C-alpha positions as CSV (number, residue, x, y, z in Angstrom):
1,X,-192.5,86.2,-124.7
2,X,-189.8,88.5,-124.0
3,X,-188.5,90.7,-127.0
4,X,-185.5,91.4,-124.8
5,X,-182.3,89.1,-123.9
6,X,-180.2,89.9,-120.7
7,X,-176.5,89.4,-121.0
8,X,-175.4,87.4,-117.9
9,X,-173.2,84.9,-116.9
10,X,-176.0,82.2,-117.9
11,X,-174.5,79.5,-120.1
12,X,-175.6,81.3,-123.5
13,X,-176.5,77.9,-125.4
14,X,-177.0,77.7,-129.5
15,X,-180.8,77.6,-129.0
16,X,-180.6,81.0,-127.4
17,X,-178.7,82.4,-129.9
18,X,-181.1,81.2,-132.5
19,X,-184.0,82.7,-130.6
20,X,-182.1,85.9,-130.3
21,X,-181.6,86.3,-133.8
22,X,-184.6,84.7,-135.4
23,X,-186.9,86.7,-133.0
24,X,-184.7,90.1,-133.7
25,X,-184.5,90.6,-129.5
26,X,-182.7,93.6,-128.2
27,X,-179.9,92.9,-125.9
28,X,-179.2,94.6,-122.3
29,X,-176.9,94.0,-119.8
30,X,-178.0,92.6,-116.3
31,X,-177.2,94.4,-113.3
32,X,-174.7,91.2,-112.3
33,X,-172.7,92.0,-115.7
34,X,-172.6,95.8,-115.3
35,X,-170.9,95.1,-111.3
36,X,-168.9,93.2,-112.7
37,X,-167.4,95.4,-115.8
38,X,-167.5,98.3,-113.3
39,X,-165.5,96.4,-110.8
40,X,-162.9,95.3,-113.7
41,X,-162.5,98.9,-114.5
42,X,-162.2,100.5,-111.3
43,X,-159.3,97.7,-110.5
44,X,-157.3,98.4,-113.2
45,X,-157.6,102.4,-113.1
46,X,-156.2,101.9,-109.2
47,X,-153.4,99.5,-110.8
48,X,-152.2,101.8,-113.1
49,X,-152.3,104.7,-110.6
50,X,-150.2,102.7,-108.0
51,X,-147.8,100.8,-110.2
52,X,-145.4,101.9,-113.0
53,X,-143.9,98.3,-114.0
54,X,-145.1,97.2,-117.7
55,X,-148.1,95.7,-118.2
56,X,-148.7,93.9,-121.6
57,X,-151.1,95.7,-123.9
58,X,-151.8,98.3,-121.1
59,X,-148.6,100.3,-120.8
60,X,-146.9,98.8,-123.3
61,X,-146.6,98.4,-127.1
62,X,-148.4,95.3,-129.2
63,X,-146.9,92.3,-130.6
64,X,-143.3,92.3,-131.0
65,X,-143.5,95.8,-129.4
66,X,-144.6,94.2,-126.1
67,X,-141.4,95.4,-124.3
68,X,-141.8,99.6,-125.3
69,X,-143.0,101.2,-122.5
70,X,-145.6,103.8,-122.9
71,X,-146.6,106.7,-121.0
72,X,-149.4,107.3,-118.9
73,X,-150.3,110.6,-120.4
74,X,-150.2,108.6,-123.8
75,X,-152.4,105.6,-123.0
76,X,-155.9,106.5,-124.8
77,X,-154.3,107.7,-127.8
78,X,-152.1,104.2,-127.7
79,X,-155.4,102.6,-127.4
80,X,-156.8,104.5,-130.5
81,X,-153.9,104.3,-132.7
82,X,-154.1,100.0,-132.1
83,X,-157.7,100.4,-133.0
84,X,-156.7,102.1,-136.5
85,X,-153.5,100.5,-137.5
86,X,-155.2,97.0,-136.7
87,X,-158.1,98.0,-139.2
88,X,-156.4,96.3,-142.3
89,X,-159.3,93.9,-143.7
90,X,-159.8,93.5,-147.4
91,X,-161.7,91.5,-149.5
92,X,-165.7,90.8,-149.6
93,X,-167.7,92.7,-146.8
94,X,-168.8,90.1,-144.0
95,X,-172.6,89.3,-144.2
96,X,-174.6,91.7,-142.3
97,X,-175.9,88.9,-139.8
98,X,-172.7,87.6,-139.2
99,X,-171.6,91.3,-138.3
100,X,-174.8,91.3,-136.0
101,X,-173.3,87.7,-134.2
102,X,-170.1,89.7,-134.0
103,X,-171.4,92.3,-132.0
104,X,-173.5,90.1,-129.7
105,X,-170.4,87.8,-129.0
106,X,-168.1,90.7,-128.2
107,X,-170.6,91.9,-125.6
108,X,-171.0,88.6,-124.2
109,X,-167.3,88.0,-123.9
110,X,-166.7,91.3,-122.4
111,X,-169.3,91.0,-120.1
112,X,-167.7,88.7,-117.4
113,X,-165.3,91.5,-116.3
114,X,-162.3,89.8,-117.3
115,X,-161.1,92.8,-119.7
116,X,-161.0,95.9,-118.2
117,X,-163.2,98.0,-120.7
118,X,-165.5,100.7,-119.6
119,X,-169.2,100.1,-119.2
120,X,-170.1,102.8,-121.7
121,X,-168.0,100.9,-124.2
122,X,-170.2,98.2,-124.0
123,X,-173.0,99.9,-123.8
124,X,-172.4,101.5,-127.3
125,X,-171.5,98.0,-128.5
126,X,-175.0,97.3,-127.5
127,X,-176.6,100.3,-129.1
128,X,-175.2,99.2,-132.4
129,X,-176.6,96.2,-132.1
130,X,-180.2,97.0,-130.8
131,X,-180.5,99.8,-133.7
132,X,-178.9,97.5,-136.5
133,X,-176.2,99.8,-136.6
134,X,-173.5,97.2,-138.3
135,X,-169.6,98.4,-139.0
136,X,-168.3,97.1,-142.3
137,X,-165.8,94.2,-141.7
138,X,-164.0,92.6,-144.3
139,X,-163.4,88.5,-144.9
140,X,-159.4,89.0,-145.2
141,X,-157.0,89.9,-142.8
142,X,-157.3,87.7,-139.7
143,X,-154.6,85.0,-139.2
144,X,-157.2,83.7,-136.1
145,X,-154.0,83.4,-133.3
146,X,-154.0,87.2,-132.0
147,X,-157.5,87.0,-131.9
148,X,-159.3,88.2,-135.2
149,X,-157.4,91.4,-135.3
150,X,-158.4,92.8,-138.5
151,X,-161.7,92.4,-138.3
152,X,-162.6,93.1,-134.7
153,X,-160.8,96.4,-135.6
154,X,-163.6,97.0,-137.9
155,X,-165.8,96.3,-135.7
156,X,-164.4,98.8,-133.2
157,X,-163.8,101.4,-135.6
158,X,-166.9,103.1,-135.1
159,X,-166.8,103.6,-131.1
160,X,-164.2,106.0,-132.3
161,X,-166.3,107.6,-135.0
162,X,-164.0,105.7,-137.7
163,X,-164.9,103.7,-140.3
164,X,-168.0,102.5,-142.1
165,X,-171.4,101.1,-141.0
166,X,-174.7,100.0,-142.7
167,X,-177.5,101.5,-141.6
168,X,-181.1,100.6,-143.0
169,X,-179.5,99.4,-146.0
170,X,-177.4,102.3,-146.6
171,X,-173.7,102.8,-146.1
172,X,-172.5,105.6,-143.6
173,X,-169.6,107.4,-142.2
174,X,-169.1,106.4,-138.7
175,X,-169.2,109.9,-137.5
176,X,-172.2,110.4,-139.5
177,X,-174.3,108.0,-137.7
178,X,-172.7,109.1,-134.2
179,X,-174.4,112.3,-135.1
180,X,-177.6,111.2,-136.2
181,X,-178.4,109.5,-132.9
182,X,-176.4,112.2,-130.8
183,X,-173.9,110.3,-129.6
184,X,-170.4,111.1,-128.6
185,X,-167.4,108.9,-129.6
186,X,-165.6,106.8,-127.2
187,X,-162.6,107.8,-125.5
188,X,-160.8,104.8,-125.2
189,X,-158.8,103.7,-121.8
190,X,-156.2,101.7,-121.2
191,X,-156.2,98.3,-122.5
192,X,-159.9,98.7,-123.8
193,X,-158.6,98.3,-128.1
194,X,-156.7,95.7,-127.0
195,X,-160.0,93.8,-125.4
196,X,-161.6,95.0,-128.6
197,X,-159.6,93.5,-130.7
198,X,-158.2,90.6,-128.9
199,X,-160.7,87.8,-129.5
200,X,-162.2,85.1,-131.9
201,X,-165.7,86.8,-132.6
202,X,-164.9,86.7,-136.4
203,X,-164.3,82.9,-136.1
204,X,-167.0,82.4,-133.5
205,X,-169.8,84.1,-135.4
206,X,-169.2,82.4,-138.3
207,X,-169.3,79.1,-136.7
208,X,-172.6,80.1,-134.9
209,X,-174.4,81.1,-138.2
210,X,-173.2,78.0,-140.0
211,X,-173.8,75.4,-137.4
212,X,-177.3,76.8,-137.7
213,X,-177.9,76.4,-140.8
214,X,-175.7,73.0,-141.2
215,X,-178.4,71.5,-138.5
216,X,-180.9,72.6,-141.2
217,X,-179.3,71.1,-144.3
218,X,-178.8,67.8,-142.2
219,X,-182.5,67.7,-141.8
220,X,-183.0,68.3,-145.6
221,X,-180.4,65.7,-146.8
222,X,-182.4,63.3,-144.7
223,X,-185.8,64.6,-146.3
224,X,-184.6,64.9,-149.8
225,X,-182.5,61.8,-149.6
226,X,-185.8,59.8,-148.6
227,X,-187.6,61.5,-151.8
228,X,-184.8,60.3,-154.0
229,X,-184.8,56.4,-152.4
230,X,-188.4,56.2,-153.2
231,X,-188.3,57.6,-156.8
232,X,-185.4,55.0,-157.3
233,X,-187.5,52.1,-156.1
234,X,-185.4,52.0,-153.2
235,X,-185.3,49.3,-150.6
236,X,-186.1,50.0,-146.7
237,X,-184.3,47.4,-145.2
238,X,-181.0,48.8,-145.0
239,X,-183.0,51.4,-142.4
240,X,-184.2,48.8,-140.2
241,X,-183.1,49.5,-136.8
242,X,-181.5,46.1,-136.1
243,X,-178.6,47.1,-138.3
244,X,-177.9,50.2,-136.6
245,X,-178.0,49.1,-133.1
246,X,-175.3,46.7,-133.9
247,X,-173.3,49.6,-134.8
248,X,-174.7,52.1,-132.4
249,X,-173.5,55.4,-133.7
250,X,-176.0,58.3,-132.6
251,X,-175.8,59.8,-135.8
252,X,-176.4,56.6,-137.4
253,X,-179.6,55.7,-135.2
254,X,-180.9,59.2,-135.7
255,X,-180.9,59.2,-139.7
256,X,-182.1,55.7,-140.1
257,X,-185.2,56.5,-137.8
258,X,-186.1,59.6,-139.7
259,X,-185.9,57.9,-142.9
260,X,-188.2,55.3,-141.5
261,X,-190.6,57.9,-140.4
262,X,-190.3,60.1,-143.4
263,X,-191.7,56.9,-145.8
264,X,-194.0,55.5,-143.4
265,X,-196.9,54.8,-145.3
266,X,-195.3,54.8,-148.9
267,X,-197.0,52.6,-151.4
268,X,-193.5,52.8,-153.3
269,X,-191.5,51.5,-150.8
270,X,-193.5,48.9,-149.7
271,X,-194.1,47.5,-153.0
272,X,-191.8,44.0,-154.1
273,X,-188.3,44.9,-155.7
274,X,-186.7,43.5,-158.5
275,X,-182.9,44.2,-157.3
276,X,-181.2,42.9,-154.0
277,X,-179.4,46.0,-153.5
278,X,-179.3,49.8,-153.7
279,X,-176.1,51.4,-154.3
280,X,-174.5,53.1,-151.5
281,X,-175.9,56.7,-151.9
282,X,-178.9,55.4,-151.1
283,X,-178.2,52.1,-148.7
284,X,-175.5,54.5,-146.7
285,X,-177.6,57.3,-146.0
286,X,-177.8,56.4,-142.0
287,X,-173.8,55.8,-142.1
288,X,-172.8,59.1,-144.1
289,X,-175.7,61.6,-143.0
290,X,-175.1,60.0,-139.3
291,X,-171.5,60.8,-139.5
292,X,-172.1,64.4,-140.4
293,X,-174.4,64.4,-137.4
294,X,-172.1,63.3,-135.0
295,X,-169.7,66.0,-136.3
296,X,-172.7,68.6,-135.3
297,X,-172.5,67.4,-132.2
298,X,-168.9,67.9,-131.6
299,X,-168.7,71.2,-133.3
300,X,-171.7,72.4,-131.4
301,X,-169.9,71.6,-128.2
302,X,-166.6,73.6,-129.1
303,X,-168.2,76.4,-130.2
304,X,-170.5,76.5,-127.0
305,X,-167.6,76.8,-125.1
306,X,-166.1,79.8,-126.8
307,X,-169.0,81.6,-126.9
308,X,-169.3,81.7,-123.2
309,X,-165.8,82.3,-122.7
310,X,-162.9,85.1,-122.2
311,X,-160.9,85.3,-125.3
312,X,-159.5,88.6,-125.1
313,X,-155.7,89.3,-123.7
314,X,-154.6,90.2,-121.0
315,X,-157.0,88.8,-118.6
316,X,-157.8,90.5,-115.3
317,X,-158.6,89.0,-112.1
318,X,-159.8,91.5,-109.7
319,X,-160.6,88.6,-106.8
320,X,-157.0,87.1,-107.1
321,X,-155.3,90.4,-107.8
322,X,-153.6,89.4,-111.0
323,X,-153.3,90.4,-114.5
324,X,-151.9,87.9,-116.7
325,X,-150.9,87.8,-120.5
326,X,-151.5,84.5,-121.8
327,X,-153.3,83.1,-125.4
328,X,-157.0,82.9,-124.9
329,X,-157.4,84.6,-128.1
330,X,-155.4,81.6,-130.2
331,X,-158.6,80.1,-132.5
332,X,-157.1,76.6,-132.8
333,X,-159.8,75.2,-130.8
334,X,-162.1,77.0,-133.5
335,X,-160.2,76.4,-137.0
336,X,-159.9,72.5,-136.0
337,X,-163.9,72.7,-135.6
338,X,-164.3,74.7,-138.8
339,X,-162.4,72.4,-140.7
340,X,-164.1,69.2,-139.5
341,X,-167.3,71.1,-140.2
342,X,-166.2,71.9,-143.5
343,X,-165.1,68.2,-144.4
344,X,-168.6,66.9,-143.0
345,X,-171.2,69.2,-144.7
346,X,-169.4,69.0,-147.9
347,X,-169.9,65.0,-147.7
348,X,-173.6,65.9,-147.5
349,X,-173.3,67.4,-150.7
350,X,-171.1,64.5,-152.5
351,X,-173.6,62.0,-151.6
352,X,-176.5,63.9,-152.6
353,X,-174.9,64.5,-156.1
354,X,-174.4,60.7,-156.2
355,X,-177.9,59.9,-155.8
356,X,-178.7,62.6,-158.3
357,X,-176.9,60.7,-161.0
358,X,-178.5,57.5,-160.2
359,X,-181.9,59.4,-160.8
360,X,-180.9,60.3,-164.4
361,X,-179.1,57.2,-165.8
362,X,-182.5,55.9,-167.0
363,X,-182.4,52.9,-164.3
364,X,-185.3,51.4,-162.8
365,X,-188.1,52.1,-164.8
366,X,-187.0,55.8,-165.2
367,X,-187.0,57.4,-168.4
368,X,-183.4,58.9,-169.0
369,X,-182.6,62.2,-167.6
370,X,-185.8,62.5,-166.3
371,X,-187.9,63.7,-169.2
372,X,-190.0,62.5,-172.2
373,X,-188.7,62.5,-175.7
374,X,-184.8,62.3,-174.4
375,X,-182.7,63.3,-177.3
376,X,-185.3,66.3,-178.4
377,X,-185.1,67.2,-174.8
378,X,-181.8,67.3,-172.6
379,X,-184.2,67.1,-169.4
380,X,-182.2,67.2,-166.4
381,X,-178.6,66.1,-167.6
382,X,-177.2,69.3,-167.1
383,X,-178.2,70.1,-163.3
384,X,-176.2,67.4,-162.5
385,X,-173.3,68.6,-164.3
386,X,-173.7,71.7,-162.0
387,X,-174.1,69.4,-159.0
388,X,-170.9,67.9,-159.9
389,X,-168.9,71.1,-160.0
390,X,-169.9,72.4,-157.0
391,X,-169.3,69.3,-155.2
392,X,-165.4,69.2,-156.8
393,X,-165.0,72.9,-155.5
394,X,-166.1,71.6,-152.1
395,X,-163.6,69.2,-152.2
396,X,-160.7,72.1,-152.8
397,X,-162.5,74.4,-150.0
398,X,-162.4,71.5,-147.7
399,X,-158.6,70.9,-147.2
400,X,-158.2,71.8,-143.7
401,X,-156.9,75.6,-143.3
402,X,-155.6,74.5,-140.0
403,X,-152.6,72.5,-140.7
404,X,-151.3,75.6,-142.2
405,X,-149.2,78.3,-140.2
406,X,-147.2,81.6,-140.7
407,X,-144.8,83.6,-138.9
408,X,-146.2,87.4,-138.1
409,X,-145.3,90.1,-136.0
410,X,-141.7,89.5,-136.1
411,X,-141.6,86.2,-134.9
412,X,-143.5,87.2,-131.6
413,X,-146.6,85.1,-133.3
414,X,-144.9,82.2,-134.7
415,X,-148.1,80.0,-134.7
416,X,-151.1,81.0,-136.0
417,X,-154.5,79.0,-136.4
418,X,-156.0,80.0,-139.8
419,X,-159.2,79.5,-138.2
420,X,-160.5,82.7,-140.2
421,X,-159.8,81.3,-143.4
422,X,-161.5,78.0,-142.3
423,X,-164.7,80.0,-141.4
424,X,-165.1,81.8,-144.6
425,X,-164.2,78.8,-146.9
426,X,-167.0,76.5,-144.3
427,X,-169.1,79.5,-145.4
428,X,-169.0,78.8,-149.0
429,X,-169.0,74.8,-148.3
430,X,-172.5,75.2,-146.7
431,X,-174.1,77.7,-149.1
432,X,-173.0,75.2,-152.0
433,X,-174.3,72.2,-150.3
434,X,-177.7,73.8,-150.0
435,X,-177.6,74.3,-153.8
436,X,-176.5,70.7,-154.4
437,X,-179.5,69.3,-152.2
438,X,-181.8,72.1,-154.1
439,X,-180.8,70.2,-157.3
440,X,-181.1,66.5,-155.7
441,X,-184.9,68.0,-154.6
442,X,-185.5,69.0,-158.5
443,X,-184.6,65.6,-159.6
444,X,-186.3,63.7,-156.9
445,X,-189.5,65.5,-157.3
446,X,-189.3,64.9,-161.1
447,X,-188.4,61.2,-160.9
448,X,-191.1,60.3,-158.5
449,X,-193.7,62.0,-161.1
450,X,-193.3,58.6,-163.1
451,X,-193.9,56.3,-160.5
452,X,-197.6,57.2,-160.6
453,X,-200.1,55.8,-159.7
454,X,-198.1,54.7,-156.6
455,X,-197.8,57.3,-154.2
456,X,-195.2,58.2,-151.7
457,X,-195.6,58.6,-147.8
458,X,-198.1,61.3,-146.7
459,X,-195.4,63.3,-145.2
460,X,-193.5,63.4,-148.7
461,X,-196.5,64.3,-150.7
462,X,-197.5,67.3,-148.2
463,X,-194.1,68.4,-148.6
464,X,-193.9,68.0,-152.5
465,X,-197.2,69.5,-152.9
466,X,-196.0,72.8,-151.0
467,X,-192.6,72.6,-153.7
468,X,-195.3,72.1,-156.2
469,X,-196.7,75.4,-156.1
470,X,-193.1,76.9,-156.7
471,X,-191.8,74.7,-159.5
472,X,-193.8,72.6,-161.6
473,X,-193.4,69.3,-163.2
474,X,-191.0,69.8,-166.0
475,X,-192.4,68.1,-169.5
476,X,-190.3,69.5,-171.7
477,X,-187.0,71.7,-171.7
478,X,-187.1,74.9,-170.0
479,X,-184.2,77.4,-168.4
480,X,-183.2,75.4,-166.2
481,X,-181.2,77.5,-163.4
482,X,-184.6,79.5,-163.0
483,X,-186.3,76.2,-161.5
484,X,-182.9,75.5,-159.5
485,X,-182.8,79.1,-158.0
486,X,-186.5,78.7,-157.1
487,X,-185.9,75.2,-155.3
488,X,-183.0,76.6,-153.3
489,X,-185.4,79.4,-152.1
490,X,-188.0,76.7,-151.6
491,X,-185.6,75.4,-148.8
492,X,-184.5,78.5,-147.0
493,X,-188.2,79.7,-147.0
494,X,-189.6,76.5,-145.5
495,X,-186.9,76.1,-142.7
496,X,-187.9,79.5,-141.5
497,X,-191.8,78.9,-142.1
498,X,-191.6,75.1,-140.0
499,X,-188.8,76.2,-137.6
500,X,-186.5,73.9,-138.5
501,X,-183.3,74.7,-136.0
502,X,-181.9,71.8,-134.5
503,X,-181.1,68.4,-136.5
């Protein structure tokens, strides 16, 4: 299997991005991409030599300063000033894996030959990526409209020996790293700073990272929900395919089928039931989990389009002899998709917490709080509190960011997407749902113990055997946060070890 991914005009699939990341592949430009980048740069250089009229961002100021013309001898200074002045990020650092994705997606966008950058600028970004030299980028500062200006400025600073980077888990001044690798700083040419700063790679990187993780959590929601259903002595009839064929949403059908497969051969699910129906949190898993799956499909489509697009401004069309200032940097498609993803993933957490609540309620022959001697032992009372707290936090975070806007750049940028805020909110929600599902797994595995000697399915028993090697049955009160954190780590490790990528 190749250890290098070649950047080309071929469609970059989400699965390909996952493969690049998880196998830690290097990236390299194809000859086709090199040719396009060089042709566009040569065209722009000739255009500037021959013509004197203002072209936005190339020989003019930026934003509301778009009518201020800049002399040819100051074009490099103009671009460097742009990068430095726009590096205004604050807050927490963007996680390293997302910064690395930003580099990959910025290279992909520049490779199409519509941005006017120098080949050596793109090559340096590739050098950073391949050597795990990751610029320090901050979570706050982007309105998600003129592109992700502040975050991308921080991404670009090391090209001109400014800002900071991480390398081998240490922080370095960028000029130190350039010296370490015997690299000269890049002298930015006309349009380059704008090409680097305009774009949606902050939002896109978050979106791709969160999509990959959300697919895994969707799978785990089905698996852990199946364990809870069996532990709760639930009924299998609501998962009969006939029910879902008469309301054939794709995600609903898929969820019902998966739960049937997970529970195939379970002694518990087959036994006679004293109750006619289960609560919605069990019975309606296909409808609720399935709706999230359908949302993931929509979000996937949106981000697949975006990561295969040119999102800086202005756009250069060599064949048509056109340089057009447009708005491809506006993040509205991503803002809406990220808000939708926030809501959909939050619902996986919401219904999971309800199943946890049912399991500890002393119903259907299970002991109150899933422990012997309740009273002396509080048992699993408080993990549900924690899940409830996180669910409520997610409700607040899931409020759409994209319905907001605020005027910037002296009125020139009078409608913004707020997609960057949606991205960072979604990051918190997705990680929160992983914690909620971990709490459900902790409770469901405990509840299933009290159903002995009856057994669940072979698949679930095998999964729980692996889990029990990390987290044992709780006979009496323990320090629960340790068990909860171990369970969350188990879910993360299981995903990696079993290559769970797509739902």
